[in-house]
N, C-alpha and C positions, 0 to 999 in steps of 0.2 A: 207686504204681503196679499195690497189693493192692488197691485200691477197686474196686466190683461193677461201675463203667462198661469201666474198663480192660478187666477180666479177658475180659468178653464180647468188647468188640471185636477184643481180640487172639484170641481164640476163633474169630471170625464171620472174619478177615485169617488165619488159615492153615490155615480148609479149605479143603481140596480143590477144592469144589466152588464156592466163592467166587473162589478163583486162576483158575479155568476159567469164570467164569458168562459171560465176553462169550464162548465157543466154543461153550459150551453155550444161550445164547441163539440166536445165527443158527444151530444147529444144529434146536430147535424148531422157526423160522421156517420152514426150509426140509421140515420133515417138514410143518409146516402147510400150505404152498405144493404139495408135491405128493402128499399127501392128499386136498385139493381138486380140485387139475387131472385126476385120475384117478376115471373114471366110478363104478369099484368100490367105491371108499374114502370121494365123495363123501361121504355121509350121516356115517361116522365122522368124517372132516376136521371137518364143520360144527359138531357136536357136541363136538369139540375146541376149537374155536375158543369156544366160548361157556362149556365150563367154565376154558377158560384163561383170559377178561379177566374171567369171578368168582372166581376163584383170585388175579388179578392186584391185585381191585379188595380183597378177604377182608387179602393182606397188606398194601396201604398204609392202611387206615382204621386199625388199632390204630398203624401205623407214625407215621400223623398224630397220634393222641391223643395219643400216648406224647410226643410231641416238645411237643406244644403245652403239655403240664404240666410241662415241663422248665424251668427258669429260664434254660436257653441260647437258648430260642426268642422272648425277650422283649429279646437282645442286639443292636443296632443295630450298633453301633460297635465293632468286633475288638482297637481299641486299648484297652480297658476291660479286657482279658482276662489275667490273670498269665501270663507267659514258662513257666511250668510247664503250664498248662491250653492252652494254644495246640494242642501235638503232640495232645494226645486227642481236641480239637474238630477238629483237622486229618482224623484219620483219622478221626471219627464223618462227617465231611462224607462223607469220598471211598467209604464203604459206604452213604450215598443215595446220592450220585452216579451209583454204580455199579446200584444198584436202577432207579434212572430212564432211565437210558440202555438200562438190558437192555430195562425194560416200554417202551418208542418201537421198540425192533429190534422185540416180537413183534406189538405193535399194528399197525407198516406193515406187516408183513406178511397179518394178518389183513384189514386196508384193500384189500390190493390183492385180497386172495382174493375177497372180498365185491364187489368191485369187478368184476372181469374174470374171476369165477365165476359158473351161477345157482345159484341158490335149489334144493334137490333136495326135490322134489316129496313125497316121504315126510314128508317134519319141515314142511309145508302147515301143519298146524294147530298147532304148536308155538311159540307168538308171540316166546318169547326167543332164536331161533336166526335169525329174520329181520335183515334186513340195520339195519334202521333201528332194533333192539331193542340188536343187537351195538354199533354206531354210539352210542347212547346208553350203555351199560353202558362205552363206552372212554372217553366223557367222564368221567363218574361216578368211575372211576378216575384220570382226572388232577387233579377236582377235589381229592381227598386227596393230591396229589403236589404241590401249588402251591405251597407253602412251601419245595418244594426248586427247582422252574422260577425260584419270583420270585427265589432268592439265584445262579442258577449260569446261567441261562437268561434272566433279564429277564422281565416280565408279556407274556403275550401280547395288547397293544392294538393299539389302530388304528394307534396314533403309532410301532408298533417293538416290538421285544423280541423275544426266542426265538431258539435255533439254528436252521439248515435245517433236520434232522432233525423237531425238535421241530411245529414250525409246520407241516410237510408233515403229521402227525399228525395236529395239531389242527386243521387246516381240513380236513382229508381226513375225518376222521369229522363235522366236521359238514356237509361238501357231500355225501354220504350221509342223516345224517340231515336234510337239509332236501326229500326229496324225498317225506317226510311229515308235512303240517303237523300233526295230530294228536301223531306220536309227539315234533314241536319243541315243543309247549305242555307236551306231560308231560315230559320231559327238563327246561324250563326250570323246571318246579315241581318236581320233585322235587330239582335243584342249589339253587333259592330254599329251600327246606324244610331243608339241612342246613347253612344262613349259622350260623344262631346254634345248630348244635351244639357239642357241651366246653362250653358258659356260659362261653363267651370274648367278653369285654369289647369292643366297638370302639373301634380304633385298635390290639387286640392284631394281630401280623405277621402271625401266621396267620390270621385273620378276616380280615385284610389281604389277604390272598393267593386266600383262598378269592373275598371278592369282587371282586378283579379280574379272576379267574379266568371268574365269575360274569357280570359287566359286560363281557366281550370275547366269552362264545357271546350275551350278547344283542340285541350290537352286531352279530353279525355273521348272526344270524337272525330279524332285524327283521323284515324282505319277506315271511316265510313267521308273521307271528307276528299275530294278530287283534288289536284294539284291546282288549277285555277283557283278554287274558294281558297286554297290554304295561301296560295301567292298573294291572291284582290284583298282577300278579307282577315287573315289570321296573322299572315308574319307584319302587314305595316302597322300594326297593334301593338307586335311583339320587338320591334325595333326602336322603338323608343322609349323601352324601359329598360335597353342590354345592357346599358351603361349611365344605369341609376341605382346605385345600391344605396342611396339613402332612404329610398320610399322599399323597403326589403322584400315586402311579399310580391310587388309585381314584378322585381326584379330579380327573385327566383324565380316566379311562373313564367316570366318570358323566357328563362333559358330554358324551361324544362318546356316549354311547348317547341322551342325548336331543337331539342332534342327530342321530341317525340318523332318530328321528320325525320329524323334520322334511324331512329330506332324503328320507324314503320317501312324507312327503305330496306334496310337492313333485313327485317323482316319479310318482306317482300320481296327479295334477292332468295334471301334461305327458303321461302316456298318453293320460288322459280328452282333452283338446282334441286330441291327436293322431288318434284316434281316430272325434271330432265330425268334424276335415277328411277321414276317408275314409268319411265315413256309415257308422259303427258304433260297434258299444255303445250304443243307447237301452236297452237290456233292463238295462244295469247300470250305468246313473246312479243310481239310486236306492240302490243298496250300495254306490255308491261314495263319493255325497255321507256314507253316515252312515261309513266309513272313514275319513274326513279330520277329522270332527269333533273328536277326541283331540287333534290338533293344535292345532287353533283354540281350544279351551279353556285347551292347554298356553301359548298366547302372551304374554299378560299378565302369569302368573307365574315364566317364562324368563325374561323381559324385565328384567325385577326382581332376579331373582338375577343378571345378568348385572352389572349398574348394579351390586350391591354385591360382586361380585367382579372389579371395574375398575379395585381399587387395586395397591401394590404390593408383590408378592408373591404372586401369587393368578396368574389369568389372566395370561399376556404378551401383549403389544401384539397378535402377528400371532393368536395364539388368541382373543382379546377382538373383534379385527376381521372374523376368517373366522367366529365362532358369533355373532353380530351379524346381521351380512350373512346366513347361511343362514337363522334365523327370520323376520328382513325378506321374504323373497325367499319362503320359505312362504308367509306371511301375505300377500303382494301375489298370489299367484298364484289365491286364492281370495275375498280381502276388502282391497279399494284401504282400508277404514275400519280393520283390523286395521294395514296397514302402514303407513299413518298415526299410526294410535296408538305404533310404534315408535317412529318418528320424533320425536314429539312428546315420548315419556319421556328419547330421547335430547337432546332442546334444552332439556327442564328442568334435567337435571342437569348441562346445562354452564352456564346461566346462574342456578346456583344461587349463595346469597350468603351467605359469601365466595366467592370462587372455590374449582374445585375445586381442590387441587395435580396433577391427572393428568390437566388441563385437552385437555395436544395427545395424549392417548392416545383420548381421549372425540371429539374430531375428526377424529383420522386414522379411527377407528369411523365417523364422521359421512359421510366421505367414501367410506368404502366402501359405503356404501349408493346410490350412482350407480348401480352396476350390477345392482341389486336391487329395483330398485323400476318400476311402472307409467311408462308416459310422462303417465300423466297425472299423477301425482306429481311428476316430473323437474324441473317447473320449478321452484316453490315447494322444493324439496330446492337445488337447484343453490343459488336465491337465500342459502337460510340457509347453505349450504357457503360462498358469498363472504364474508357476514357474520362468517363462525369466523374464517377464514382472515385480513380485515381484522380484526381483534380479537388476534389472535398478533403481538408485539411481539417476538418475539426472531426475529433473521433466519432465522438456521440453520432452527430450526422453521417458519417461513412457507415457506421453499423446500422442506423437507420436504412441506408438507400442497399445496404447488403441485404439486409430482412427482408425490404421491398420487393427486390427483384429474386430472390426465393421463393416470396407468397407469388407472384406473379407468372415463374416458373409451372410452377404445380397447377397456379388456375388454366395454364394454357396449356397444360400437358393433359390435365382432366375434360375440360372442353375438347382439344382434339380427338383424345380416347373414345367421350360420349359422341362423335360427330360419325369417327368408323364404323361405331354399333350400329348406327341410323342409316346409313347411307351407303356404307364400302360393301356389305355384307349381302348379299344377294336371294332373295326370296324365291323356295320353286315350292311353287305350287302345282297339284296335279287339277288338270283341266276340269273334273269332273267337279272341283268344288269353287270354279268359278262364279257362278248361279248365286252359293249361299255367299258369299264374298259381297255380291252385289246386292242380294238383300239386307246387309245389316245396316245401308247406307238408306234404308226405309223407304227403298226411291218405286217398288215395286206395292201396287195396293189392290186394293181386287170392291168392288161393290155389291153392296148384297141389301135391296129392300132398301134403297136409295141412301144406304152409308156407308164411308168408308170407311175401309178397316186395313191396318198394314200386313203386309202377307210376314210371318214370324220369320226370320232368319235362317233358324236349324231346324225347324218344325215345318215345316211344307212342303209335304210329299207327294210330288206329284201325281203318284197312283194312288193316294189315300181315297179314302170313301165314304170321309164324314170330315165335316169344316166345324173346328170347337171356336164360337168366338165369347173372349175374353178380354173385357174393356174394348179398345179400338183398337188390339191384335187376334187376327185370324190366324188358327192354325190348320193345319190339313194332316191327317193322320189318321191310321188306319179304327174301324169299326172296332172289329176284332179286338185287337189288341183290349182298348178299352174297357171291354165286356170284361176281357179276363184280368183287368189290372185291377178291379174294387166293382163294388156291389151298387155305390152310388152313378161309377159312372155309367154301372152295365145298364142300372131302370134310365139315365139321363138317354143314353144313345136310343132305347128301346122306345124311347117315348118319341125322339126325333124321324124315326124312322118313316113316319107316317106323313111329316112334312117334309114334299120334295120342291126344290127350288131349284130353276137353270139357272146355274152361276154364268153360264156363260164356258162351263169346262165339261158339262153332262150333268145330269141330274146327283146330287148328291146329298145325306143327309145333313143337317144343320142345327149343334145344339148352341144355345148361351147359357153358360153359366156368371153365375154373380160372385164370379171369386175376383182378384189382385190377379193381372197380368202378370206378372212378374214371380208369384208363386206359382202358377201353374205352369209357367217354363222350369222354373226348376224343375216340380216335378214331373216335367216329360223328360229333361235334362237325367236325371234320375232310370227315370222308365226305360229311355231308348234313347242311353249314353253315347256320346258322338265321336268318342275316342277311346279306344282301352291303354292310352298311354297317361292321361291321368286319370282321377277319380272325379265325377261330376262335381261331389261334394268332399270339404276335406276341412281340418281347422281352419282354413285360409279362406276361407267362404264367410261372409259375412254375417254378423251375428242373424241380424235380422232376413236375411234369406234363409237360412237355416231355421229360424222361426216361424215364418212364414211355410217354409215348407212342411211344419210339424203339423200348423193348421190345416193347410187342405189335405193332408194324407191323413190324418185323423178325420176330418168329414167324408173324403170317401173309403175308409176302414182299410186303407194300406198300414195295417199296424209293422209291416218289417220296416217300410221307409222310416215310418215316424220315428221307431225304437231309434234307426241308426243315426238320424238327424238329434236324437234328444239326447245321444253318447256324444254323439260331436258337438255342441252345445254346453254338453257337462264340461267339458275340455278347456271351452274358452269364456265361457261365464262363471259369475265367482256364485260355488254352491257353500253348503257346510263343510263337504272334507277337500275345497280349493278355494278359504276366503281374502287368499291374497291378491285376487283380481281386484278393478275398482268397476265401478257403474259409474257416470256422470244423472244428475236426477232426472231429466230429459229420457234416459235408456235405463233407467230403474222401472217409471212409471211403465214404458211399453211394455218393459219385462212383466212387470206385476201383472197387467191387464191379460198380456200371452198367455203365463202361468195360470191364470185363473181360469181362461177358456179350454186350455188344450188339458186341464188336470195334470201339470206335473209341477206339484208341490215344493219340488227339494230346490227351484231357483225362488221361492219367494222369500224366504229369512235374510238371504244377504240382500235382495234387491229392497226389501223395505227398510235395510238397514242406512244402505246406502241415501235412498231417497228421505230420511229421517237427518242425515246428518251431511246433507247435501245442498243445506242453505236454506230448505223450505223450513221459514220460522213459522211461528205459533199463530201467525196471519197468511200463512201459506196455501191455505183454502181458496184464496183469490187468485192463486197463479195459474196459469195453464195446465202448468204440471199437476198441480193436484186436481185440478176440475176433472180432468180424464178420468179421474178415479172415481169407485162407486162411494157413497157414504161411509160404507162400513170399515173401507180402507183407509180411505182419509183420518176417519179417526184412530184407526190403529197407528197409520204415520206419528200421530200429535201424544198418543198416549204411549205409543213405543220408544221415542224421544226421550219424552221427561222420566220412564220408568230405566231405560239406559243411562242415564245422566245421574240418577237416584243411585245406580246399582256401580256406576262407575266412582261414585266418592264415597261409596261405602267401605270400598277395596283399594279407594286408593289412601283412603283415612288408614289404615293396620298397616302402610308399608312404609319404612325410614327413610328411603330416597326424597318420600313427599314432604319433610320436615314435620309432618305433627306426631305428635306423641301419640304410640300406639300398640298394642300388645304384641306385634310384628317385632318390635325395634330391637336389636339385639344390644343386650345389656353390656353387653364386654367388648364394645365394638368390633374389629375383625375377628375373625375363630382363628385365624391362622396369624394374629400379632403381627402384620405385616406393618412397617413404620410408614409407608405409601397407598395404604388402603385407609378411603377415608367412611368404610360401612358404620352405618348406627351413628355417626355424627349428625348433629342436631343441623348444622351451617355444612354440609359436606364439602363446598368448594370455598372454603377458607380458614383461616387461620384462627384459632380458639384465642382469646383474649387473655395477654398474659400481662405482670404486672414488670412497670415500667421504671426504670433504674434514672437516675441524670451522673452521669462522667464527664467532668469537666466542662459544662455547661452545655452539654451535649445530651437529649433524651435516647436511650438505647431501651430493647426490650430485652429482659430475659428468655432464652433461649428455654424452649420445655423440657427439653429432656439434657443439655448439657449446661446444666447451671447448677452448680455442688456447692452449698454453703460454706462446705468446709474449705473449699478451694484455697491455692494457695498463689495463685495468679488466674486476673481474667485478661482475654481477647475479646475485641472490640473488631469486627466487620460489617460494614455498611452500617445498618441501624440495629444491630444484634449482639446482644453480647454471651460472651461463654466465660465462665466460672469454673477453672482446672486444675490438673495437680502438676508440681513442674517435673517433680521425677520421673511421671510416666508418659513425658513428652519429648523429657531429656534422652530417656531410654528407649525412644521409637527414632527419633530423628537427632542428625547432629547441629542440621541449620537451627532446629529448636533450643539446643545447646548453647550456640553461641548467640542469640539471641535473648535467653534468659540469662547469661552471665552478668557479674556483679561486677563492675560496668560491663554492657552487652558490646561483645567482640564484632559483631556485624548486626546492622540496620535490618529491620524485616526485609524480605523481597518486593522488590517495586519501591521500593520505599526511593524518590527518586532526591531527597535533600540530604544534604553532605552534613549539616553540622548538625551537630549533638542538640538534643533534644531535653525539655525538661520532664524530668518526670513525674509522673501520674500515675496517684494512688486515686484507690478507689475502700473504702472502711482498711484504709491501711494494707492492701494488699495491692502489687505492681501489675497496672495496667498496659499492655500492648496495642497499639492498632496495626490492623494490615488491613490490607489492600485487597485482599481478594471477596469474592462471592460470600456471601453470609448463608446460599444456600451449598457451595460448593465445601466451605470448610464443614459448616455440619454433617455434611455426607461422609468428610475425610473421619470425620470425629466417633459416624456411627460405625465406621468401618474398624477402627483400633478401639473403642471404648464400645462396644454391643451391648445394650439395654436388656437386660432380665426376661428369658420366656423370647425373644425375637428371634425368629429365624434368620439366618444371612441375612445385614441389610443391602448386599449390591450381590445379583444374577444375572445370567442374561437376558429376565425380563424387564431388569431395568431400565427405562429410557435412554437411549441412546447421548442422548444429549447431556444427563447427568453422571453418564459413564466417563464422558469427554469430557469434563471438566474435573471429576475427581481423581483420574489420570492427570492432568495438566496439575493440581494442584499439590499429588502425591509426590511428582518426580520436582517439582520445585522445594518441595522439603525431607528431600533425599529419601522417602519411605517405600525403600526400592521393593519389599514385599506387597503393598498397595499397589504399586506401581503394574507389576507382574501380572497379578490377581485380577486386575482389570482391564489391562491392555487382553486376558486370556477371553475374559466376558468381550470385551468387543471386537473379536477377532471370530467370535460367532455369530455377532448379530450385525455389524458391519461385512460389507463384499472385499475380499482381498484375493490378491493372484494366488497364494499360498492354497485357499480354500478352494477355487476354483469353482465360485460358485455364480451362475450365471443361467439367467442375464440377471442384471446387479435391482432388479425391482424392487428391494426395500429402500433404497434412499434417494430421495428428492431430491432436484436439483440447489435448492437452497440448504438444506443439510450435506449435500458431497460439497458446497462453496464452504463450509462451516467444518467439514472435514479435514480438506486439504488446508485452511489456515491452521486450525490445529496440530495436523501432524506435521508442518514443517514447522512451527515452535517447537513441537516435543522431538523432532528428529523422530515419528515412527513413520518412517519412508514405505511401510508395508501398506498400509491402507492409502497411499496417494494414487499408483495406478487406475484403481477401479472407479474413483471417485474424479479422474480427469475421465476416464470412458463415458460417465452418464454426462459430466457436462461438456462434452464435444458429439454428443448423440442428442441432446437435449435442443429441441425447438427453443427458441431465444422469443418470448412474447408475452404477452400480459397475461396468459395463463401457466404458463412457465416459468419463466425466470428472466425478470428485467434485466435491460443494459446494467441499469444503476448495481445489480447486485453483484453482474458481472466483475465491475469497476471493482468492486472492494478486495476482489486480489491483488496482487501484485503484477505489475504487466508482463513481467517473465512467465506468470502460469497465464496472465490472458496470451500473452504468443503462443505457449504450448497446448493450449486449447485449442487456436487455430488451425495450428499447426497439425498438430495429431489429429483433428478432423480429415484434415487432405491427407495423409499418410495414412492411418485407419482404412479409407476406401481404395484410395491406391493398393494396398495390402489384399484386403478383401475381392477386390478385382481379380488380380494373381491370381487368386486361388479359383474364385466362379466360373472363370472363362474355359477354365477346363475343366466343367465339369456339365455331363449331357444333360440335368435337368435342367439346367441356367437356358437353355435352348443356344447352345454357343456349340462350336466345332474347334474341338481343343483334343490335345492328342491324348486325353485316357477317354477319349468317347471313344466305347465299344462298337468295332466296325460292322458286327456281324449281330446285334441286339445280344438278347440277354445269354451270357457264358453257359448258362445250362438248357440252350435251345426249347425252352418253356415256349407252346403258342400263346400263352397269356400276359405271356411277360410284355413289358413294353419299354426297357432298358436300351438306353442308347437313341431311342426314337423321340424327335423334338416335342415338348410340351403335355407329354404322357404322364407324368409323374404326379402333377395335380390337374385341375381345369384348367385350359386356356383361358378362360377367363381372369383367373387370378394369378396369372404370370406378371401382370404390370404390377400388383401389390406384393409380390415373394419376392421381386428384383427391389424394388424402395423398401422394404425391409430389412433384406441384404445390406441395402447400402449403408439406409439410417441408421439403422437398429440390429447391427451384424450378430452381436451373441444372442439376444432375443431371437433373432429369423431360425439360429442355427440353433440352439434350443429346442424350437417351435418342431424343425425338422425332425431332429435326433430320438424327442423323448413325447412327443405329444402329435400319434396321427389322428387323433379327433381333428383339429385344425387345419393338418395338409394331409387328405386322405390320402395313402399309397396303395391302394386297391387293385391298380392295373398293372405291379411288378411281382416276382415272386416272391419267397421268404427267403432267399439268399440271397439276390439282390436289393432286397428291404436290407438286411444286416448288413451289407459291403455300403448302403447310402449311408445308413445311420455311424457305421464306423469315420465314411468319409467327414461326414459333417462333425460329426463329432471328435474327429481328428483338429481339424479348421479351426474348432473352438479351443479348442486345447494351445494351438500355435498361437491366435490370437490373444490369449490370457498370456503367456508366457515373454512376450512379444510388449505388452503392453507401458511399461515401462520404457523400453528403447522407442518404442513410436512418438510419447508423449516427453522425450528425451528427460529421461530423469533418472538413468546410469552413468556414473560417476561423477 
């Protein structure tokens, strides 16, 4: 306690300024914001920000140096610290953490100031006061605090880390810094020069924290760096950590930085291709070629590096796949030879002798390249993938490879289709629209009275005779039109008629409005629509724009426009008529303010509800959301929340499902007396407690319905006991008769022991031990011993799994009438080929596996084909069905699924290729279009059965889910609109697809090898 450091920590902790550090930091942040926002104090405020950041860095620099020299800096595992030292270390970290939080709070206020307030002209010649220089100073200060952030907030890397306030300051600083490429490179060079400082060896925790911080900055700023800066400043730091997995944070950050080089190169090439497709960028081709050289020279080195880091404990399998595919994609974008080099190096590693222990990881990497290479390299790559899949002998790994191939092919096809949509379809534009498109870039502006205004893209008419200025946007429209459109606009236009100013295009009237530019733009879109093809406003318009339109049209007396916008808002915002829509608290507050101002009270009740239930607690007055409301509305939110909860509790207490005893609780449970209905029970999902008995040292629970005190035989199943009557059971089942004979003629089914068992009795009654599930045996007894007043115990509404168990146990005990009745109900709830129910969407994959296993045991083969179909057309992944579940089936059934999937797609293709709606030329395609020669019928023409954009979806569904797709085509015109063909051809279309569905269903047993 008398040591130097303990005394200093106690002194700091007891200092009044430190105890109020958070309050003082907030005060300083508010002073900065207030001084910068006022024109009279802006210069002083800006200079105060510069001195504040410099002072923070001056404090952080020696703090980091002193920490690095201490022995505690090298402590990784705090369990090695003695118990007497831990309180001191905890107190020290509290001091460091408090300084970090104060720095974040102050710099966050500085960033907001330099982002939203202009730089004072008086400080123009002081470069240290410029926004980019301030941002660079903040980055430098946080470099010295990285040893604290790495301990508490986690490293600021691309794969996560950091708490929200810290990330907001970090990325905000980089965003401001990125506006000046020269300042970006200068900042990174300064930070890189500080990394070897303090004479710390590589691996020291402080240097590791510095390095991770630098790499995170470099990765975010990569698009703004020149290749020279990347090559000479960034990559030398990353190279040192590419093969050091022991320091995980810097190891992964180094790989992320190198990958960002390739990602930036691929993006650059993609933009270049896009510019070429639009006829632009010819003057930049040489510069772009030079800018992509670094990524090309890095490919061989980094490919070798990735293969060296493919072992266990280094890059994880997802990281390795992502990294290698990114390098290959970047190489493929410029040189197929480089992409082939990546593939060859990987295949060489796979063919190494002896075989690689991590071959499965490298094979997955090879699969990842399917979506990363050009079409020219794809056939050879797919052949190599096929060979590697065949080489894999482990069944689970082979299935993993197959699933990976399927996903990569799907990803690649989606990528190619999106590229076709973006780049391959030319856009034909009339010449008279070219000026409008140019205006969209905001490159055309006009200067009025010393201020610059952007000409609006759509509403700047060269022959307009009045200019309307709204915020920083100028609209040139027609005065007579504005006069006619509303009384307030008429007044504004008349007033401005006397003010004539020369704008370089003639003398025009000028009006300046105190509205929001986007709201006035929306109003003009309605008054001067640009196209008749689509309405200017609809339910797809953002609610904020519609709300703004209501405000401005109400101000200007345009009641029809306001009514139209309100009508649309009633379809997108929650109201008492449409309460199912939801609102976030921030949006709800905005709706309340808007509804008050525009006098549209129908939107208020639900807005208050979502604000009250959206996380604004009883102290919510301090939140920004609540602060924006009036005092009366704040009170309404708080009181409404209390009243709402009171009303909910009052109503809930009267309902039986909430478990209290209320007036509305049914006294006789289920009115229909259903056994599987728990209505009115105090605990609705649990069995009520029953009396227990002990038989031969084992505890059992008497069954509630089937324990008859005068019964003369006791059955035990699992933990339940049933006391029944011999004569009734013997009459219903020959198996029961043999079991209950004295002595027994046969043992109970499923009893694998051949030796005679000692006779067990309970209260003088013979006890028979069953191996059946108690639930199934109880349902069997419910069926043959129905309770008084109970409706039939089984029906088509009984859960499927219960019916499966009942059919199996009834067949075991040869109760054929129960079997017939149960199978009859199962045929109504399970898909079968006889019922021809398709699509079979009522059975999950897990249930299909259960049905197959059950149907084989019980020989109910009519349920097998559709169950196999469901498994063959289900994607085997974690969201649907796992490989572990499939392996519960017999190997022969697993083969049936695989083989059946291929055969099913083959049969589908035979039919589909001959049909005109599938865009193929077949023998059944009409040669002269519609047989009825209807001019409006597109039968026989490609892509006219539905929108051309839906061809891929229809083909995919037809191959992967044929019965479902055919059902959509035959019965649901809403999903597949067929408005382009006449009624006669539509009927023929439905008949053909229905016939194909019937043929597929009839052949399912053959497809899955179930015949014979």
